[in-house]
N, C-alpha and C positions, 0 to 999 in steps of 0.2 A: 459551573455549580450555581445553584440558586442563591440569589442575594438574601442576606440575613440582616435582621435588625438586632439591636441590643436584646430585646425580649425573646428572640429566637435562640440565643446562645445558652448553653449549659456547661457548667464547669466540667472539664474533662473532654469536651468536644475536641477533635483533632482534624486538621485539614492538611492535605499534601498537595503541593503544586507540581506542575510539569518541570522539566529540567532545562538548563541553559549551559552550553559548553563555552568556556572562555578561550579565546585565541591569544597568542602572544601579542598580536597587534592591538587587540582591545585592552590588554593589560598595560602596555606601554603608552597607548593614547590616553587612558585615564590618568596614569601616573604623570605624564607630561602636563596635563591640565590641572590636576588637583593634589598630587602627592609625589613631587619630584625627588624621590630618594633613589640612589643608585640601584638598589636591589629590586626596584620596580621598573626602572627605566632602561638599564643597560645589561644586556645578556652577559657580557664579559665580567663586569663588576659584580653582578649577581652571583656568578660562578665562584667568585672569590669571597663572597659573603658567608656568614654563618648558615645561610639557607641553601647554599650549594647550587643555586640557580634562581631564575626569575620567579618572583611571586607577585600576586595581585595585591594591591593596596587593600587594607582592611575596610576602608571606607567604600571601595568598590564592591567588596563582598557584601557589606550591609545593604547597599543600594540594590544589588541583584536579589538578595534574599527578600527584601521588601517588595520589589517589583514583581517577582514571581508569585508572591502571595496575592498582591493586589490584582494581578492578571487572572486569578481564579474567578473573580467577579463576586466573591462572597460578600463584600461590603460595597458593591457598586451603587446601591441605593441609599446606604446608611452612613457612610464615612463622612465625618466633618472635621477631620484632623486629629492632632495628638498633642497633649501637653508635654510629651517627652518619652525618653527611653531610660530604662534602668538596667543595671547589671550586665552591661555589654562586656563580652569576652571573646577574644580571638583565640581559638583553640588549636588550629593547625593551619599551615600555609596553604593557599590556593595557587595552583600552578597552571600554566598553559595546558589546555587539553582537559582540565577538570570540568566535570559536569555537576553543577549545583542544583539542588531543589530545596524548597522550603517545607518545613513541617512546623505547623503552628498549633499550639494547644491553648484552650481557654482556661485561665487560672482563676479569674474572678469576674463577676458581672455586677456592676454597681450603678443603679439608677441615680441620677442627680437629685439631690434634695431641694435645690433651688430652681432648676429648669426641668420641668417634668417631661419635656419632649426629647430628652437625651440622657446619656450616661457614659460611664467608662467601662470598657472591657480590657482587663489586663491579660495580655497574651504572651506566651513564651514562644519566641521565634527561634528556630534552629535552621542553619544552612548545613546541608549534608551533601557530601560528594558521592561520586559513583561507587566508592568502596564502602558506603554507609558510615563514613567517618564524619562526625560533627566538626565543622570547621569554625563555626561561630555560633554564639547564642546571645540573645538579649530579651528583655521584657519590654513590650510595647504597650503603652497606655493609649488605647484607641478610643477616641471620642466618637460615639455612634448615636444616630437617631433611634428613637424608640419606634415601634411599629405604629403606623397611623391608625386611628380608630376607624 
């Protein structure tokens, strides 16, 4: 996709990424490094958990959702970080073999009053699986450059 600046965004714009399928090994590796809970690490323990099987860490799901959107290239020329996320919700477990894609909608576009070369775009991120179930959502406050003169 063509790179966009803050000035190019319109409230209601939607972007959809390609997909990524998670393997059992990727889920366990991430959990071992960053979220070592039994239902993320151990197939047998996970089977006895309320989830009835291995599930990905929510933090892994967020990272994948964000990565998939960034890989679209929409903000390749304009992104300069983020002051944070709002309203994070994990809505359904992500399991080995699930394919996630990101759907991102522009909620608000606000040029900075103190730094005219940038502004904030508030975006609703959804991670959706292969059954079109939303597995997580959050609002990202993306700090973006304005279009150069």
